[in-house]
C-alpha positions as CSV (number, residue, x, y, z in Angstrom):
1,M,-14.1,-41.0,-24.5
2,L,-17.3,-42.4,-26.0
3,P,-18.0,-45.4,-28.2
4,I,-18.7,-44.6,-31.8
5,N,-22.4,-44.4,-32.7
6,E,-24.2,-46.8,-35.0
7,A,-24.0,-44.6,-38.1
8,Y,-20.2,-44.4,-37.9
9,K,-20.0,-48.2,-37.2
10,T,-22.1,-48.8,-40.3
11,E,-19.9,-46.5,-42.4
12,A,-16.8,-48.2,-41.2
13,T,-18.2,-51.7,-41.9
14,S,-19.3,-50.5,-45.4
15,I,-15.7,-49.5,-46.1
16,L,-14.4,-52.8,-44.9
17,N,-16.9,-54.8,-47.0
18,D,-16.2,-52.8,-50.1
19,L,-12.5,-53.3,-49.5
20,K,-12.7,-57.1,-49.2
21,A,-14.9,-57.2,-52.3
22,S,-12.7,-55.0,-54.5
23,E,-10.6,-55.9,-57.4
24,E,-7.7,-54.0,-55.9
25,F,-7.8,-56.2,-52.8
26,Q,-8.0,-59.4,-54.9
27,K,-5.1,-58.3,-57.1
28,Y,-3.0,-57.6,-54.1
29,L,-3.9,-60.9,-52.4
30,D,-2.7,-62.7,-55.5
31,S,0.5,-60.7,-56.0
32,E,1.5,-59.3,-52.6
33,E,3.4,-56.7,-54.5
34,E,3.9,-53.1,-53.2
35,E,2.5,-51.6,-56.3
36,D,-0.8,-53.4,-55.8
37,Y,-0.9,-52.5,-52.1
38,L,-0.5,-48.8,-53.0
39,A,-3.3,-49.1,-55.5
40,M,-5.6,-50.6,-52.8
41,R,-4.5,-47.9,-50.4
42,E,-5.3,-45.2,-52.9
43,A,-8.7,-46.6,-53.5
44,F,-9.8,-47.0,-49.8
45,E,-7.7,-45.0,-47.4
46,P,-9.3,-41.7,-48.5
47,R,-12.7,-43.0,-47.4
48,M,-11.2,-44.0,-44.0
49,I,-9.6,-40.5,-43.6
50,Q,-12.9,-38.9,-44.6
51,L,-14.7,-40.9,-41.9
52,H,-12.0,-40.0,-39.4
53,N,-12.4,-36.3,-40.2
54,K,-16.2,-36.6,-40.0
55,V,-16.1,-38.0,-36.5
56,S,-13.4,-35.5,-35.4
57,D,-15.7,-32.7,-36.6
58,E,-19.1,-34.0,-35.4
59,N,-18.3,-36.2,-32.3
60,P,-14.6,-35.8,-31.3
61,L,-15.1,-37.7,-28.1
62,Q,-15.7,-40.9,-30.2
63,I,-12.5,-40.6,-32.3
64,I,-10.4,-43.0,-30.2
65,D,-13.0,-45.8,-30.5
66,L,-13.0,-45.3,-34.3
67,E,-9.3,-45.6,-34.4
68,K,-9.5,-48.8,-32.4
69,T,-11.9,-50.1,-35.0
70,F,-9.4,-49.5,-37.7
71,L,-6.8,-51.6,-35.8
72,N,-8.7,-54.6,-37.1
73,E,-6.2,-56.5,-39.3
74,D,-8.9,-56.9,-42.0
75,Y,-8.4,-53.2,-42.9
76,E,-4.9,-54.2,-44.1
77,G,-3.2,-51.5,-42.1
78,L,-4.7,-48.7,-44.1
79,I,-4.8,-45.3,-42.2
80,L,-2.6,-46.7,-39.4
81,P,0.5,-44.6,-40.3
82,K,-1.6,-41.4,-40.1
83,I,-3.3,-42.2,-36.8
84,L,0.0,-43.3,-35.4
85,G,1.2,-39.7,-35.9
86,Y,-1.9,-38.4,-34.2
87,S,-1.3,-40.6,-31.2
88,V,2.3,-39.3,-30.8
89,L,1.1,-35.6,-30.7
90,R,-1.8,-36.1,-28.3
91,G,0.5,-37.0,-25.4
92,E,1.3,-34.4,-22.7
93,I,5.1,-33.7,-22.3
94,D,6.9,-32.3,-19.3
95,D,9.7,-29.7,-19.1
96,N,12.2,-32.4,-20.1
97,F,10.2,-33.2,-23.2
98,K,9.1,-36.6,-22.0
99,Y,5.6,-37.9,-21.8
100,R,4.1,-37.4,-18.4
101,K,2.3,-40.7,-18.6
102,P,2.5,-43.8,-20.8
103,Q,0.9,-43.5,-24.2
104,N,-1.1,-46.7,-24.5
105,H,-2.9,-45.7,-27.7
106,F,0.4,-45.1,-29.4
107,K,1.5,-48.5,-28.2
108,D,-1.6,-50.2,-29.5
109,I,-1.4,-48.7,-33.0
110,L,2.3,-49.4,-33.2
111,L,1.8,-53.1,-32.2
112,A,-1.1,-53.4,-34.8
113,I,1.4,-52.1,-37.5
114,S,4.1,-54.4,-36.2
115,N,1.8,-57.5,-36.4
116,S,0.4,-56.5,-39.8
117,A,1.1,-58.8,-42.8
118,N,1.7,-55.5,-44.7
119,F,4.5,-54.3,-42.4
120,E,7.0,-54.1,-45.2
121,W,4.9,-51.4,-46.9
122,L,3.7,-49.7,-43.8
123,K,7.2,-49.2,-42.3
124,K,8.0,-46.8,-45.1
125,R,5.5,-44.3,-43.7
126,I,6.1,-44.5,-39.9
127,G,9.8,-43.8,-39.3
128,Q,9.5,-40.2,-38.1
129,S,6.4,-41.0,-36.0
130,I,8.2,-43.8,-34.2
131,Q,11.4,-41.8,-33.8
132,T,9.5,-38.9,-32.2
133,G,7.3,-41.1,-30.1
134,F,10.3,-43.1,-28.8
135,S,12.2,-39.9,-28.0
136,L,9.4,-38.7,-25.8
137,S,9.0,-42.1,-24.1
138,S,11.0,-43.7,-21.3
139,D,13.6,-46.4,-22.1
140,I,11.6,-48.8,-19.8
141,W,8.4,-48.2,-21.8
142,I,10.2,-48.8,-25.1
143,T,11.8,-52.0,-23.7
144,N,8.4,-53.3,-22.5
145,L,6.9,-52.6,-25.9
146,L,9.7,-54.3,-27.8
147,A,9.2,-57.4,-25.6
148,L,5.7,-57.7,-27.2
149,V,7.1,-57.9,-30.7
150,N,7.9,-61.5,-31.8
151,N,9.2,-60.9,-35.3
152,K,12.9,-60.3,-35.2
153,K,13.0,-58.2,-38.4
154,V,10.3,-56.0,-37.1
155,K,11.9,-55.7,-33.7
156,Y,15.2,-54.8,-35.3
157,F,13.5,-52.1,-37.3
158,L,11.9,-50.6,-34.2
159,Q,15.1,-50.7,-32.3
160,S,16.8,-48.8,-35.1
161,Q,14.3,-45.9,-34.6
162,K,15.8,-45.0,-31.2
163,I,17.9,-42.0,-32.3
164,P,20.9,-41.4,-30.0
165,A,20.8,-37.6,-30.6
166,Y,17.3,-37.4,-29.1
167,R,18.7,-38.2,-25.7
168,I,19.6,-34.4,-25.7
169,L,16.8,-32.2,-24.6
170,D,17.1,-29.6,-27.3
171,E,17.2,-32.3,-30.0
172,R,14.0,-33.8,-28.6
173,R,12.3,-30.4,-28.6
174,R,13.3,-29.7,-32.2
175,A,12.3,-33.2,-33.3
176,R,8.8,-32.9,-31.9
177,G,8.5,-29.4,-33.4
178,R,9.5,-30.6,-36.9
179,F,7.1,-33.5,-36.6
180,A,4.2,-31.4,-35.3
181,R,4.5,-28.9,-38.2
182,Q,3.4,-31.7,-40.6
183,F,0.0,-31.8,-38.8
184,R,-0.6,-28.1,-38.2
185,T,-3.6,-28.0,-40.6
186,E,-5.2,-31.2,-39.3
187,Y,-7.6,-31.6,-36.4
188,F,-7.4,-34.9,-34.4
189,Y,-7.7,-34.0,-30.7
190,T,-10.1,-35.6,-28.2
191,A,-10.5,-35.6,-24.4
192,N,-11.9,-37.3,-21.3
193,F,-13.9,-35.0,-19.0
194,P,-12.7,-35.7,-15.4
195,K,-15.5,-36.5,-13.0
196,E,-13.4,-37.0,-9.8
197,K,-10.8,-34.7,-8.3
198,T,-8.2,-37.5,-8.6
199,E,-8.7,-37.4,-12.4
200,L,-8.3,-33.6,-12.6
201,S,-4.5,-33.2,-12.8
202,T,-4.0,-36.2,-15.1
203,G,-6.8,-35.3,-17.5
204,Y,-6.3,-31.5,-17.5
205,F,-3.7,-31.1,-20.3
206,Q,-5.7,-33.3,-22.7
207,L,-8.9,-31.4,-22.0
208,K,-7.3,-28.0,-22.3
209,T,-5.5,-28.8,-25.5
210,F,-8.7,-30.3,-26.9
211,L,-10.7,-27.1,-26.2
212,E,-8.1,-24.7,-27.3
213,T,-7.5,-26.5,-30.6
214,R,-11.2,-26.9,-31.1
215,F,-11.7,-23.1,-30.8
216,R,-8.6,-22.4,-33.0
217,F,-10.0,-24.6,-35.8
218,E,-13.5,-23.1,-35.3
219,K,-15.1,-26.5,-34.9
220,E,-18.6,-27.0,-33.4
221,F,-18.9,-27.8,-29.7
222,D,-22.6,-28.9,-29.4
223,S,-21.6,-32.6,-29.2
224,F,-19.8,-32.2,-25.9
225,R,-21.5,-29.1,-24.5
226,A,-23.3,-31.2,-21.8
227,Q,-20.1,-32.9,-20.7
228,L,-18.3,-29.5,-20.5
229,L,-21.1,-27.9,-18.5
230,E,-21.2,-30.8,-16.1
231,F,-17.4,-30.4,-15.6
232,I,-17.5,-26.6,-14.8
233,K,-20.5,-27.1,-12.5
234,N,-18.7,-29.8,-10.5
235,K,-18.1,-28.1,-7.1
236,T,-15.3,-30.6,-6.1
237,F,-13.2,-28.8,-8.8
238,F,-13.9,-25.3,-7.6
239,G,-10.9,-23.3,-6.5
240,T,-8.4,-25.2,-8.6
241,K,-6.2,-23.8,-11.4
242,E,-7.5,-26.5,-13.7
243,H,-11.2,-25.6,-13.2
244,T,-10.4,-21.9,-13.4
245,N,-8.8,-22.3,-16.8
246,I,-11.4,-24.6,-18.3
247,L,-14.1,-22.3,-17.0
248,G,-12.3,-19.3,-18.6
249,L,-12.1,-21.1,-22.0
250,A,-15.8,-22.1,-21.9
251,A,-16.8,-18.6,-20.9
252,G,-14.6,-16.8,-23.3
253,F,-14.8,-18.8,-26.5
254,M,-18.3,-20.3,-26.5
255,D,-21.7,-18.9,-26.7
256,W,-24.3,-20.3,-24.3
257,N,-28.0,-20.2,-24.1
258,E,-29.6,-18.0,-21.4
259,A,-30.1,-20.7,-18.8
260,D,-26.5,-22.0,-19.1
261,S,-25.1,-18.5,-19.2
262,K,-26.8,-17.8,-15.9
263,S,-25.3,-20.9,-14.5
264,I,-21.8,-19.7,-15.5
265,D,-22.6,-16.2,-14.0
266,S,-23.4,-17.9,-10.7
267,I,-20.2,-20.0,-10.8
268,Y,-18.1,-17.0,-11.2
269,T,-19.9,-15.2,-8.4
270,D,-19.5,-18.2,-6.0
271,L,-15.8,-18.6,-6.9
272,R,-15.1,-14.9,-6.3
273,N,-17.0,-14.9,-2.9
274,E,-15.8,-18.2,-1.6
275,F,-12.3,-18.7,-2.9
276,P,-9.8,-15.9,-2.0
277,G,-7.2,-17.1,-4.5
278,F,-9.6,-17.3,-7.4
279,V,-9.1,-13.8,-8.8
280,D,-5.3,-14.3,-8.9
281,M,-5.8,-17.6,-10.7
282,H,-8.1,-16.0,-13.2
283,L,-5.5,-13.3,-13.9
284,D,-3.0,-16.2,-14.5
285,F,-5.5,-17.7,-16.9
286,I,-5.6,-14.4,-18.9
287,L,-1.8,-14.3,-19.1
288,E,-1.5,-17.9,-20.1
289,T,-4.1,-17.5,-22.8
290,H,-2.5,-14.4,-24.3
291,A,0.7,-16.6,-24.7
292,D,-1.2,-19.6,-26.0
293,V,-2.4,-21.0,-29.3
294,I,-5.7,-19.2,-29.3
295,D,-6.3,-15.5,-29.3
296,M,-7.8,-13.8,-26.2
297,D,-9.2,-11.0,-28.3
298,H,-11.9,-8.5,-27.6
299,K,-14.7,-11.0,-28.3
300,A,-13.4,-13.4,-25.8
301,E,-12.9,-10.8,-23.1
302,N,-16.4,-9.4,-23.8
303,R,-17.9,-12.8,-23.3
304,I,-16.1,-13.3,-20.0
305,S,-17.0,-9.8,-18.9
306,A,-20.7,-10.5,-19.4
307,H,-20.4,-13.3,-16.8
308,I,-18.7,-11.0,-14.2
309,D,-20.9,-9.3,-11.6
310,K,-19.5,-5.8,-11.5
311,S,-21.1,-5.1,-8.1
312,I,-18.5,-7.2,-6.4
313,K,-15.6,-5.0,-5.5
314,D,-12.4,-6.9,-6.5
315,E,-9.8,-6.7,-9.2
316,L,-11.9,-8.6,-11.7
317,T,-14.5,-5.9,-11.6
318,G,-11.9,-3.2,-12.2
319,Y,-10.2,-5.1,-15.0
320,Y,-13.3,-6.0,-16.9
321,K,-14.8,-2.5,-16.5
322,L,-11.6,-1.2,-18.1
323,M,-11.7,-3.8,-20.9
324,D,-15.4,-2.9,-21.5
325,E,-14.3,0.7,-22.2
326,V,-11.2,-0.2,-24.2
327,H,-13.0,-2.7,-26.4
328,G,-16.0,-0.5,-26.7
329,K,-14.2,2.7,-27.8
330,G,-11.1,1.0,-29.4
331,Y,-7.5,0.6,-28.3
332,V,-6.5,3.8,-30.1
333,H,-9.1,6.2,-28.8
334,Q,-8.2,9.1,-26.5
335,D,-10.7,8.0,-23.8
336,A,-9.2,4.5,-23.9
337,Y,-5.7,5.9,-23.4
338,E,-6.8,7.9,-20.4
339,A,-8.7,5.1,-18.8
340,I,-5.7,2.7,-19.1
341,R,-3.3,5.4,-17.8
342,Q,-5.5,6.0,-14.7
343,F,-6.0,2.3,-14.1
344,Y,-2.4,1.5,-14.6
345,N,-1.2,4.2,-12.3
346,N,-3.5,3.0,-9.5
347,H,-1.8,-0.4,-9.4
348,E,1.8,-1.5,-8.9
349,G,3.7,-1.3,-12.1
350,L,4.8,-5.0,-12.2
351,S,1.6,-6.3,-10.6
352,K,-0.2,-9.2,-12.2
353,I,-3.2,-7.1,-13.2
354,N,-1.1,-4.5,-14.8
355,T,0.8,-7.2,-16.7
356,C,-2.6,-8.4,-18.0
357,V,-3.4,-4.9,-19.3
358,R,0.0,-4.7,-21.0
359,K,-0.5,-8.2,-22.6
360,T,-3.9,-7.2,-23.8
361,I,-2.5,-4.2,-25.6
362,L,0.4,-6.1,-27.0
363,N,-2.0,-8.8,-28.2
364,F,-3.9,-6.0,-30.1
365,F,-0.7,-4.7,-31.8
366,N,0.5,-8.2,-32.5
367,R,-2.8,-9.2,-34.1
368,T,-3.1,-6.0,-36.1
369,I,0.4,-5.8,-37.5
370,K,0.8,-9.5,-38.3
371,N,-2.4,-9.2,-40.4
372,L,-1.2,-6.2,-42.4
373,S,-0.2,-6.8,-45.9
374,E,2.9,-5.2,-47.5
375,E,0.6,-2.6,-49.1
376,E,-1.0,-1.6,-45.8
377,Y,2.1,-0.1,-44.2
378,P,0.4,3.4,-43.9
379,I,-1.8,1.8,-41.2
380,Y,1.3,0.7,-39.3
381,M,2.7,4.2,-39.6
382,E,-0.5,5.7,-38.2
383,L,-0.2,3.4,-35.1
384,V,3.4,4.7,-34.5
385,G,2.9,8.3,-35.5
386,D,5.2,10.3,-37.8
387,I,6.7,12.3,-35.0
388,P,6.4,10.6,-31.6
389,S,7.6,13.7,-29.7
390,K,4.2,15.3,-30.6
391,V,2.8,13.2,-27.8
392,E,4.2,15.8,-25.3
393,N,1.6,18.2,-26.7
394,A,-1.2,15.6,-27.0
395,E,-3.9,18.1,-26.3
396,D,-3.0,19.8,-29.6
397,V,-3.4,16.6,-31.7
398,T,-6.6,15.1,-30.3
399,E,-8.1,14.4,-33.7
400,E,-5.0,12.5,-34.8
401,L,-5.0,10.6,-31.5
402,Q,-8.6,9.5,-31.9
403,A,-7.7,8.4,-35.5
404,G,-5.1,6.1,-34.1
405,A,-1.9,8.0,-34.6
406,F,0.8,7.8,-31.9
407,A,-0.5,4.7,-30.2
408,F,3.0,3.2,-29.9
409,P,4.6,6.1,-28.1
410,I,1.5,6.7,-25.9
411,Y,1.4,3.2,-24.6
412,M,5.2,3.2,-24.2
413,D,4.8,6.3,-22.1
414,I,1.9,4.8,-20.0
415,F,3.6,1.5,-19.2
416,S,7.3,2.6,-19.0
417,N,8.1,-1.1,-19.4
418,Q,11.3,-2.2,-21.2
419,Q,9.9,-5.6,-22.1
420,F,6.8,-4.0,-23.7
421,N,9.0,-1.7,-25.7
422,Q,11.2,-4.5,-26.8
423,Y,8.3,-6.5,-28.1
424,L,7.0,-3.5,-30.1
425,K,10.5,-3.1,-31.5
426,D,10.8,-6.7,-32.6
427,L,7.2,-6.6,-34.0
428,S,8.1,-3.4,-35.9
429,L,11.4,-4.7,-37.4
430,T,9.8,-7.9,-38.5
431,Y,7.1,-6.0,-40.4
432,I,9.5,-3.4,-41.9
433,K,11.7,-6.2,-43.2
434,K,8.6,-7.9,-44.7
435,I,7.5,-4.8,-46.6
436,L,11.0,-4.0,-47.8
437,K,11.0,-7.4,-49.6
438,K,8.0,-6.1,-51.5
439,H,9.0,-2.5,-52.1
440,V,12.5,-3.0,-53.6
441,D,12.6,0.0,-55.9
442,K,14.9,2.4,-54.0
443,R,13.8,5.3,-56.1
444,G,10.1,4.5,-55.7
445,K,7.8,6.4,-53.5
446,D,6.9,3.4,-51.2
447,Y,10.6,2.7,-50.5
448,Q,11.4,6.3,-49.8
449,D,8.4,6.8,-47.5
450,I,9.4,3.7,-45.5
451,K,13.0,4.8,-45.3
452,K,12.1,8.3,-44.2
453,F,9.7,7.0,-41.6
454,V,12.1,4.5,-40.1
455,A,15.0,7.0,-40.0
456,S,12.9,9.6,-38.1
457,T,10.7,7.5,-35.8
458,F,12.8,4.4,-35.0
459,I,15.7,6.5,-33.8
460,E,13.5,8.8,-31.7
461,M,11.7,5.8,-30.2
462,G,14.9,4.0,-29.4
463,F,14.2,1.1,-31.7
464,L,17.4,1.7,-33.8
465,N,20.4,4.0,-33.8
466,K,21.6,5.8,-36.9
467,K,24.2,3.2,-37.8
468,Q,21.5,0.4,-37.5
469,V,19.1,2.4,-39.8
470,V,21.9,2.7,-42.4
471,E,22.6,-1.0,-42.1
472,L,18.9,-1.9,-42.5
473,F,18.6,0.0,-45.8
474,K,22.1,-0.9,-47.1
475,T,22.1,-2.7,-50.4
476,K,23.5,-6.2,-49.9
477,R,26.2,-7.0,-52.4
478,K,25.9,-10.2,-54.2
479,K,28.9,-12.5,-53.8
480,K,30.9,-12.9,-57.0
481,P,31.1,-16.5,-58.2
482,T,34.4,-18.2,-57.3
483,A,36.5,-18.9,-60.3
484,T,37.4,-22.5,-60.7
485,K,40.8,-23.6,-62.1
486,A,40.8,-25.6,-65.3
487,G,42.1,-29.1,-65.4
């Protein structure tokens, strides 16, 4: 974390000075009524949120220091409920859905709210944040926090936010999920960049989350480029999973100047030559990223491939040479099919590298189909192919293959993997149900085309049987309203 710069300090001070000099503040000071507090909040909290967003965008490593500035009681508790929610979601949780380490920033904000003269108004906006934060914290941590609260009414309120149901793992998981959805469009993450190996394991989650979220929201990274480069150049981290994954994110989702790019090239070469387990860890990184919040698409793989020395004979060279061809010609090109088939057959079916190939193809289908509108269903049909059995005579339909037809059955044949097939089935059914909600006229051409397509191809591909197809297109009868007895 870094201290906020002078420009942000000046802006924060300006907001405070304007607040104290405002009519809204004077009116609230005289009345101490909730209505006047809300008017003051409406006048000044948006400016504080705007500054918070500005720092998050421009200098995210300074965001915690800004939030600490807002803990000053002179700000009348404005923005504290919002940043309390941010602090709850920044913490790393374990498999038991408990924080891996104490969340001191959450504690500091909660204590500032608890000690605020405006607590009665603030408490109406913090219930779910406290309930979620407490559910993820240990009982000892909560007890120690409550010991710092002197006001009995405030302490009673906080105690009431410990929800007994959240002692159950599944309930905690659902609670955090519900809470996180409220903030899914907001960016508020930050990180420390570890400098010593002892800091690596404890700081890794925060750093990884920060980078992934930053890339997903397409924020700039120039403000912390130097710190990130220093981290990935740190040889004391080489050969660790943490360093491998952060290096992969930096290489795959960021553009670097020529000098820095050469440094990353050298790092990859050193790791491949000096750490026997590195290739395996990098394959793990590929698999984890395919399943994560950011998309390991062709652009990301092309960036990483550019850093890989193809003269080194290892699995990374083989994998990225394959990806260069697949991304270059397209996932649904005949040459790509044959390259993948040959590569796949030369490795153990369930090997990690073959799993990476399958995940890459699944990622392509997932990205493509989820982005199709209800009107674009012919594109989906082309991926599947009207008659999958034609694949047996693929040499006779080369033009159709190159245009993208039959991609589903071809890849199903290449991989012969039940999990892969199941995912395509689930993806397909989700999309078919989506377009049937749009095309409801059973006599219309769209509906009939979809029904004919599903009836022929889904059965042949093993996605559905005849009975399930009938059930999918069956008209759902509306329940008749239950008659109520008079009097």
